C-alpha positions in Angstrom: 61.5 93.9 95.7 63.5 92.4 98.4 62.8 95.5 100.7 59.1 95.3 99.9 59.1 91.5 100.7 61.0 92.4 104.2 58.5 95.0 105.0 55.6 92.5 104.1 57.3 90.0 106.6 57.6 92.6 109.2 54.0 93.6 108.9 52.8 90.1 108.8 54.4 89.5 112.4 53.8 93.0 113.8 50.1 93.3 113.0 49.5 90.1 114.7 51.3 90.6 118.1 48.2 92.6 119.6 46.0 89.6 119.1 48.3 87.4 121.2 48.5 90.3 123.7 44.8 90.2 123.9 44.7 86.6 124.5 47.3 87.0 127.3 45.1 89.7 129.0 41.8 87.6 128.6 43.6 84.6 130.1 44.8 86.6 133.1 41.4 88.1 133.7 39.4 86.5 136.2 35.8 87.2 135.8 34.6 85.8 139.1 37.0 87.9 141.1 36.0 91.0 138.9 32.4 90.6 139.7 33.1 90.2 143.4 35.0 93.5 143.4 32.0 95.1 141.5 29.6 93.9 144.1 31.6 95.3 146.8 31.6 98.8 145.1 29.0 101.5 144.6 28.1 100.1 141.3 26.3 97.0 142.6 22.9 98.5 142.2 23.5 99.0 138.4 21.4 96.4 136.6 24.3 96.1 134.0 26.6 94.5 136.4 24.2 92.2 138.0 24.3 89.8 135.0 27.6 88.0 135.4 27.0 85.9 132.1 27.1 89.2 130.0 30.7 89.6 131.1 31.3 85.8 130.3 29.9 86.3 126.8 32.1 89.4 126.4 35.1 87.2 127.5 34.3 84.6 124.9 33.6 87.3 122.2 37.2 88.5 123.0 38.7 85.2 122.5 36.8 84.8 119.1 38.0 88.4 118.0 41.7 87.4 119.0 41.7 84.4 117.0 40.1 86.1 114.0 42.9 88.8 114.2 45.5 86.0 114.5 44.4 84.1 111.5 43.3 87.0 109.1 45.2 87.3 105.9 47.8 90.1 105.8 45.7 92.0 103.2 42.6 92.1 105.3 44.6 92.6 108.4 46.2 95.7 107.1 42.8 97.0 105.9 41.4 96.4 109.2 44.2 98.2 111.1 43.6 101.2 108.6 40.2 101.5 109.5 41.2 101.4 113.4 43.5 104.1 112.8 40.9 106.3 110.9 38.6 105.8 113.9 41.2 107.0 116.2 42.0 110.0 114.1 38.4 110.9 114.0 38.4 110.6 117.8 41.5 112.8 118.0 39.6 115.3 115.8 36.7 115.3 118.4 39.0 115.8 121.0 40.5 118.7 119.5 37.3 120.4 118.8 36.0 120.0 122.2 39.3 121.4 123.7 39.0 124.4 121.6 35.3 125.1 122.4 36.0 124.7 126.3 39.0 127.0 126.1 36.8 129.5 124.2 34.1 129.2 126.7 36.6 129.8 129.4 38.0 133.0 127.9 34.5 134.4 127.1 35.7 136.5 124.2 33.2 136.7 121.5 34.9 139.3 119.3 36.9 139.1 116.2 39.9 136.7 116.3 42.5 139.1 115.0 41.9 141.5 117.7 42.8 139.0 120.5 46.2 137.5 120.1 45.4 134.6 122.4 42.3 133.6 120.6 44.0 133.7 117.3 46.6 131.5 118.6 44.1 129.0 119.7 42.1 129.1 116.5 45.3 128.7 114.5 46.5 125.6 116.6 43.0 124.0 116.3 42.7 124.7 112.7 46.2 123.1 111.8 45.3 119.9 114.0 42.0 119.5 112.2 43.5 119.9 108.7 46.2 117.3 109.7 43.5 114.9 110.8 41.4 115.2 107.8 44.4 114.8 105.4 45.4 111.8 107.4 42.0 110.1 107.3 41.6 111.0 103.5 45.2 109.2 102.8 44.5 106.2 105.0 40.9 105.7 103.5 42.4 106.4 100.1 39.7 108.7 99.1 39.5 112.3 97.7 36.1 113.1 99.6 37.9 115.0 102.3 34.6 116.4 103.5 33.6 113.2 105.0 36.0 113.8 107.7 35.8 117.6 108.0 32.7 117.7 110.4 35.0 119.0 113.4 36.0 122.0 111.3 32.4 123.4 111.7 33.0 124.9 115.3 36.2 126.7 113.9 34.0 128.1 111.1 31.3 129.2 113.3 33.9 130.9 115.5 35.3 132.7 112.5 31.9 133.9 111.7 31.4 135.4 115.1 28.7 132.8 116.0 28.0 133.2 119.9 29.7 130.7 122.0 26.4 128.9 123.3 25.7 128.2 119.6 29.3 126.8 119.0 28.7 124.2 121.6 25.5 122.9 119.8 27.6 123.0 116.5 30.3 120.9 118.1 27.6 118.3 119.2 26.2 118.2 115.8 29.7 117.6 114.3 30.1 114.6 116.7 26.8 113.2 116.0 27.3 113.6 112.2 30.8 111.7 112.5 29.2 109.1 114.6 26.6 108.4 112.2 29.2 108.1 109.3 30.9 105.4 111.4 27.8 103.4 112.0 26.7 103.8 108.3 30.1 102.4 107.4 29.8 99.6 109.8 26.2 98.7 108.4 27.5 98.7 104.9 30.3 96.3 105.9 28.1 94.2 108.2 28.4 91.1 106.0 32.1 91.3 105.3 33.1 89.1 108.3 30.4 86.6 107.4 31.7 86.5 103.7 35.4 86.1 105.0 34.4 83.2 107.4 32.5 81.6 104.5 35.5 81.9 102.1 37.9 80.6 104.8 35.8 77.6 105.6 35.7 76.8 102.0 39.3 77.1 101.4 40.2 75.2 104.6 37.7 72.3 103.4 39.4 72.2 100.0 42.8 71.9 101.6 41.9 69.4 104.0 40.1 67.2 101.5 43.1 67.3 99.2 46.2 67.3 101.3 44.9 66.4 104.7 45.2 68.1 108.3 48.8 67.9 108.5 49.3 69.9 105.3 46.9 72.5 106.7 48.7 72.7 110.1 52.0 73.3 108.2 50.6 75.9 105.9 49.3 77.9 108.7 52.5 77.7 110.6 54.3 78.9 107.7 51.9 81.6 106.7 51.6 82.9 110.4 55.3 82.6 111.2 54.4 81.4 114.9 58.0 81.0 116.0 58.8 84.6 115.1 55.3 85.9 116.1 55.5 84.4 119.6 59.1 85.5 120.3 58.3 89.1 119.3 55.1 88.8 121.6 57.4 87.6 124.6 59.9 90.1 124.0 57.4 93.0 124.2 55.9 91.4 127.2 59.3 91.3 128.8 60.2 94.9 127.9 57.0 96.1 129.4 57.6 94.2 132.7 61.4 95.8 132.8 59.8 99.1 132.0 57.2 98.9 134.8 59.7 97.9 137.3 62.1 100.8 136.5 59.4 103.4 136.2 58.2 102.7 139.6 61.6 102.7 141.3 63.6 105.8 142.2 66.9 104.1 143.0 69.0 102.0 140.7 69.2 98.4 141.9 72.3 96.6 143.1 73.9 93.8 140.9 72.3 91.0 143.0 69.0 92.9 142.6 69.4 92.9 138.9 69.7 89.2 138.8 66.6 88.6 140.9 64.9 91.2 138.9 65.9 89.4 135.7 64.6 85.9 137.1 61.3 87.4 138.4 60.5 89.5 135.3 61.0 86.1 133.2 58.8 84.3 135.8 56.2 87.1 135.3 56.4 86.7 131.6 55.5 83.1 131.7 52.4 82.7 133.7 50.2 81.7 130.9 50.3 79.1 128.1 50.7 81.9 125.6 53.6 83.7 127.4 55.3 80.1 128.0 55.3 79.5 124.3 56.7 82.7 123.8 59.5 81.9 126.2 60.1 78.6 124.6 60.5 80.1 121.2 62.7 82.9 122.5 64.9 80.4 124.0 65.2 78.4 120.9 66.1 81.5 118.9 68.8 82.5 121.6 70.3 79.0 121.5 70.3 79.2 117.6 72.1 82.5 117.7 74.6 81.0 120.2 75.3 77.9 118.1 75.5 80.1 114.9 78.1 82.1 116.6 80.0 79.3 117.6 80.2 77.8 114.1 81.1 81.2 112.7 83.8 81.7 115.2 85.3 78.1 114.3 84.8 78.2 110.5 83.7 81.6 109.2 81.3 81.7 106.5 82.3 78.0 105.3 80.2 76.9 108.4 76.8 77.8 106.8 77.4 75.7 103.6 76.8 72.4 105.3 74.4 73.2 108.1 73.1 70.7 110.5 69.6 70.4 111.3 70.2 69.2 114.8 71.8 72.5 116.0 69.1 74.8 115.4 68.0 75.4 119.1 64.9 73.3 118.8 66.2 70.7 121.4 66.7 73.6 124.1 63.2 75.0 123.4 61.6 71.3 123.7 63.6 70.6 126.9 62.2 73.8 128.4 58.8 73.1 127.4 58.8 69.6 128.7 60.3 70.5 131.9 57.9 73.6 132.5 54.9 71.3 131.7 56.1 68.4 134.0 56.8 70.6 137.0 53.6 72.7 136.6 55.6 76.1 136.3 52.5 78.1 135.3 50.5 77.2 138.5 53.3 78.3 140.9 53.6 81.5 142.5 56.0 84.2 141.3 59.0 83.5 143.8 58.8 79.6 143.5 58.4 80.1 139.6 61.6 82.2 139.7 63.4 79.5 141.6 62.4 76.8 139.5 62.9 78.5 136.4 66.3 79.3 137.3 67.0 75.5 137.6 65.5 74.8 134.0 67.5 77.7 132.6 70.7 75.9 134.0 69.7 72.7 132.2 69.1 74.5 129.1 72.5 76.3 129.2 73.9 72.8 129.9 72.4 71.4 126.6 73.6 74.5 124.7 77.1 73.7 125.9 76.7 70.2 124.9 75.6 71.2 121.4 78.6 73.7 121.1 80.8 70.5 122.0 79.2 68.5 119.4 80.0 71.3 116.9 83.5 72.0 118.1 84.7 68.4 118.4 85.0 67.2 114.9 86.5 70.5 113.8 89.2 70.5 116.5 90.1 66.9 115.8 90.2 67.4 112.0 92.4 70.6 112.5 94.8 68.6 114.6 94.9 65.8 112.3 95.3 67.8 109.0 98.5 69.7 108.2 97.0 73.2 108.3 99.5 75.6 109.9 97.0 78.5 110.3 97.7 79.7 113.9 94.3 81.7 114.0 92.3 78.7 113.2 94.2 76.7 115.9 93.7 79.5 118.2 89.9 79.9 117.8 89.5 76.0 118.2 91.6 75.8 121.4 90.2 78.9 122.9 86.6 77.6 122.3 87.6 74.2 123.8 89.2 76.0 126.9 85.8 77.9 127.3 84.0 74.8 127.1 86.4 73.1 129.6 86.2 76.0 132.2 82.5 77.5 132.0 80.6 74.2 132.8 82.9 73.6 135.8 82.4 77.1 136.9 78.7 76.6 136.5 78.6 73.5 138.4 80.5 75.1 141.2 78.0 78.2 141.3 75.0 75.7 141.4 76.6 73.9 144.4 77.1 77.3 146.2 73.6 78.8 145.6 71.3 75.8 146.0 70.6 72.9 148.0 71.6 69.7 146.4 68.8 67.3 145.1 68.4 65.0 142.0 67.6 67.8 139.5 70.6 69.8 140.5 72.7 66.6 140.4 71.7 66.1 136.9 72.8 69.6 135.9 76.1 69.3 137.8 76.7 65.6 136.0 76.1 67.0 132.6 78.4 70.1 133.2 81.1 67.6 134.5 80.5 65.2 131.5 80.9 68.3 129.1 84.2 69.2 130.9 85.5 65.7 130.5 84.7 65.3 126.9 86.4 68.5 126.1 89.4 67.4 128.0 89.6 64.3 126.0 89.2 66.2 122.9 92.1 68.5 123.9 94.4 65.6 124.8 93.6 63.9 121.5 94.4 67.1 119.6 97.7 67.6 121.5 98.6 63.9 120.4 98.0 64.7 116.8 100.0 67.9 116.9 102.9 66.0 118.6 102.7 63.5 115.9 102.6 66.5 113.4 105.8 68.0 114.9 107.7 64.8 114.9 107.3 64.5 111.2 106.7 60.7 111.4 103.8 58.6 112.3 103.8 57.3 116.0 103.3 53.4 115.7 101.3 53.2 118.9 99.1 56.2 118.3 95.9 54.3 117.9 96.4 52.6 121.3 97.2 55.9 122.8 94.1 57.4 121.6 91.8 54.5 122.5 93.3 54.7 126.1 92.5 58.4 126.4 88.8 57.8 124.8 88.4 54.8 127.1 89.5 56.8 130.3 87.2 59.7 129.8 84.3 57.5 128.7 84.9 55.4 131.9 84.7 58.6 134.0 81.5 59.5 132.3 80.1 55.9 133.1 81.0 56.5 136.8 79.5 60.0 137.0 76.3 58.7 135.3 76.4 55.6 137.8 76.6 58.0 140.7 73.6 59.9 139.5 71.4 56.9 139.1 72.5 55.6 142.5 71.8 59.0 144.1 68.4 59.0 142.3 67.5 55.5 143.5 68.4 56.3 147.2 66.4 59.6 147.1 63.5 57.6 145.6 63.7 54.8 148.1 64.3 57.0 151.3 62.7 60.2 150.2 59.7 61.5 148.4 58.7 59.1 145.4 57.3 60.6 142.1 56.4 59.3 138.9 58.3 61.9 137.1 61.4 61.2 139.1 61.2 57.5 138.6 60.7 57.8 134.9 63.8 60.2 134.7 65.9 57.6 136.8 65.0 54.7 134.6 65.7 56.6 131.4 69.1 57.9 132.7 69.9 54.4 134.0 69.0 52.8 130.5 70.6 55.4 128.1 73.6 56.6 130.1 74.5 53.4 132.3 73.3 50.4 130.5 74.0 51.5 126.8 77.3 53.1 127.6 78.3 49.8 129.5 77.3 47.8 126.6 78.8 49.8 123.8 82.2 50.0 125.9 82.3 46.2 126.4 81.8 45.4 122.8 84.5 48.0 121.7 86.8 46.3 124.1 86.0 42.8 122.7 86.5 43.9 119.3 89.9 45.3 120.1 90.8 42.2 121.9 89.8 40.0 119.1 91.7 42.2 116.6 94.9 41.9 118.7 94.5 38.1 118.9 94.2 37.9 115.0 97.1 40.0 114.3 99.3 37.9 116.7 98.2 34.8 115.2 99.3 36.0 111.6 102.8 35.3 110.5 105.3 38.2 110.4 107.0 38.5 107.0 110.9 38.1 106.7 113.3 40.4 105.2 113.5 38.2 102.2 109.9 38.2 101.5 109.5 41.9 102.2 112.2 42.4 99.5 110.5 39.9 97.0 107.2 41.5 97.6 108.6 45.0 97.1 105.1 47.0 97.5 103.5 49.4 99.8 100.8 48.8 102.4 97.5 48.9 100.8 95.9 50.6 103.6 98.2 53.6 104.6 100.1 53.5 101.1 103.4 53.6 102.9 106.5 51.6 102.7 106.6 48.3 104.7 109.8 47.6 107.0 107.6 45.1 108.8 104.4 43.4 107.8 102.2 40.5 108.4 100.9 38.0 106.0 97.3 37.2 105.7 96.0 33.5 105.0 95.4 34.9 101.5 98.9 35.7 100.9 98.6 39.6 101.3 101.1 42.0 103.1 99.9 44.7 105.4 101.4 46.8 108.4 100.3 45.1 111.7 98.9 48.5 113.0 97.1 49.2 109.8 95.4 45.7 109.7 94.6 46.0 113.4 92.5 49.2 112.7 90.9 47.4 109.5 90.0 44.6 112.0 88.1 47.1 114.4 85.6 47.6 111.7 85.4 44.1 109.9 87.0 40.8 109.8 87.9 40.3 106.2 90.9 41.2 104.1 91.1 44.6 102.8 92.0 43.6 99.2 90.2 40.2 98.5 87.7 40.3 101.3 88.6 36.8 102.4 87.8 35.9 106.0 90.8 36.1 108.3 90.6 33.5 110.9 93.0 32.7 113.6 96.0 30.7 112.6 97.2 27.7 114.8 100.9 28.4 113.9 102.9 30.6 116.1 103.2 34.3 115.5 106.8 34.4 114.2 106.7 31.5 112.0 107.1 32.0 108.3 105.1 29.8 105.8 107.0 26.7 104.5 108.3 27.0 100.9 106.9 23.7 100.0 103.6 24.6 101.0 101.7 26.6 98.3 99.6 29.7 99.4 95.8 29.1 100.1 94.9 30.6 96.8 97.1 28.1 94.7 94.1 25.6 94.1 92.2 28.5 92.8 95.0 29.3 90.4 95.2 25.7 89.3 91.7 25.6 88.6 91.7 28.6 86.5 94.7 27.1 84.7 92.7 23.8 84.1 89.6 25.7 82.8 91.7 27.5 80.1 93.5 24.0 79.1 89.9 22.5 78.6 88.8 25.5 76.6 91.9 25.1 74.4 91.4 21.4 73.9 87.7 21.7 73.0 88.6 24.5 70.6 91.2 22.1 68.7 88.6 19.1 68.8 86.2 21.4 67.0 88.6 22.3 64.3 89.6 18.6 63.8 85.9 17.5 63.4 85.4 20.3 60.9 88.6 19.1 58.9 87.3 15.6 59.0 83.8 16.6 57.6 85.5 18.4 54.9 87.6 15.3 53.9 84.8 13.1 54.1 82.7 15.2 51.7 85.6 15.3 49.2 85.8 11.5 49.3 82.1 11.2 48.7 82.3 13.4 45.5 85.3 11.3 44.4 83.4 8.0 44.7 80.5 9.4 43.0 82.7 10.4 40.1 84.5 6.9 40.0 81.4 5.1 40.6 83.0 3.3 43.4 81.9 2.8 47.0 84.2 3.7 49.9 85.1 0.6 52.4 83.2 0.7 55.7 85.2 1.4 58.8 86.2 -1.5 61.2 84.2 -2.3 64.1 86.7 -0.8 66.3 85.9 2.6 65.1 82.2 2.0 66.5 83.4 1.6 70.1 82.6 4.3 72.4 86.2 5.3 73.3 87.0 6.0 69.6 83.6 8.0 69.3 84.6 9.9 72.2 88.0 10.7 71.0 87.0 11.6 67.4 84.1 13.9 68.7 86.6 15.8 71.0 87.2 15.6 74.8 84.6 15.5 77.5 84.5 18.3 79.8 85.6 16.4 82.7 88.5 17.4 84.9 91.0 15.0 83.2 89.9 15.9 79.6 92.8 18.2 79.1 95.2 15.0 79.0 93.1 13.4 75.9 94.9 14.1 72.7 93.0 15.8 69.9 91.5 13.5 67.1 93.8 13.0 64.3 92.2 13.5 60.7 94.5 10.8 59.2 93.4 7.9 61.2 91.2 5.2 59.7 88.5 6.0 62.1 87.9 9.4 60.6 
């Protein structure tokens, strides 16, 4: 089933390539120049060629047929190609029969075949050819009525029956007419098939649009037609035909410089229409995807395909090529100018691919340096790829400076290559620092500061390169030729690569400066305090030989807390705000002054005492009620009346003390009610 599915996918793409080839030919065909050539020729008296609109109609019909072939379902497309193949086989049978009759007329021999070896050989060859044609036609049309395709056997049968040669010519014509009538009958019987297909397709499209919308319809057609693969195959076929045409018309092999020129001019010839340009765009996208996939596989092996990134699928490079081609009017240029401009665009695409490779390699290299993985093969692969990304962009920038005259577009390519090399250099330096720390078997205290200095240095160089590009573009716009496209690119470059870089860098510097000030304002823990604390740092889980104390009373390494403060300004444990202290950095907290959270502890302790007092008061009140009920029963039995309580017992203070303490802040000091008091 898997093989069948793959074959169907290959047929789905391969059978649609001729339709795009036909669209390419129709786009390149200039009807006006074609009729001008016809009018200059000897055929200008023919009334058929005096009607220019006939060719225009045929031109439009060709477009419609191409679109129909492009959008037909696979089953109908296969059937259509089988019909076309049958027609070609019948035409081949007609050619075989005509050649046999002509050869017999040239020989002039009308006797028995077995008496003439040459006639026997011609007859045998023609008979085998016709039998092969009939068999193939019946297999393709899936019918057992082989006689429908055997009309071209009539001249052979007539020759075997010793029919005169002049009569065999008429029999051959009759066979041709009979075959043509069969084809016309088949076409007439299937005349309404295109209308029915169009009607069914319109009904299905209307239902899809009504239920799901136009976007769903477009996505469905995109997936069913496999347009990226289809256009890529079309462009590769076109490029192969261009290369074959060049080498078939040249006797001597070209030199190396000629091969480079041939490569660029062939690509330029194969992107002179919108269809071939789309084919080049998808081809570049797939090439970029293949390069990035090889990069992932080289770094991580098969594990790289478990977590695939959608940003590294070659779409960026293809879209870049399409935008630059449209903005520069690549299709409308001559071949030489198109090849020159295309070389610059391809350099930009290559720079984008290198940047994507760096985005893939950078986290892997840094993670490999920070981990304790001792696999030399992994380290070799990571370092070798980084060295390639360090050397190749610099070499590409050097080659651009050697072969091209400097302008704004080339400066953008050179700056992108230089930035890639700078980023790779920063990644390698950080990797070396991690490896040095690993070899020392002990953490470096100021490693974070060193890494920040390395990153800050190459980001400052990136900022300076971007600033130089913007300055050159502004000067070229002011003193050179002003264009809307150039001004737009300068503004975008100035905003994204200059303004945003400067803003982010300044914010990072302010955050680090504030973190350093906060760490310096916190008190350092003494040896006695560290001994009493006897715990590890809650950030790095390592023993503390020195620590700082936060206002909330927690101990941390100064370097660890500084890294935490780069992210947020709260305590890592209790998330309390860490504000700058007014006391000196080395001053320890006074023993008489409680910590900042002592008030919270006292409040919790007071709340617990209040709850305990209220519980005791409730129990006392319950005991008082039980005793009162017992006295009432005793008085009922003795017939006596209990004496009333004195007036002091009705005072609010006594009531408050008998009912239990009020939930105020000082209620924990009020003693619980005594059941033996006279007020009970």
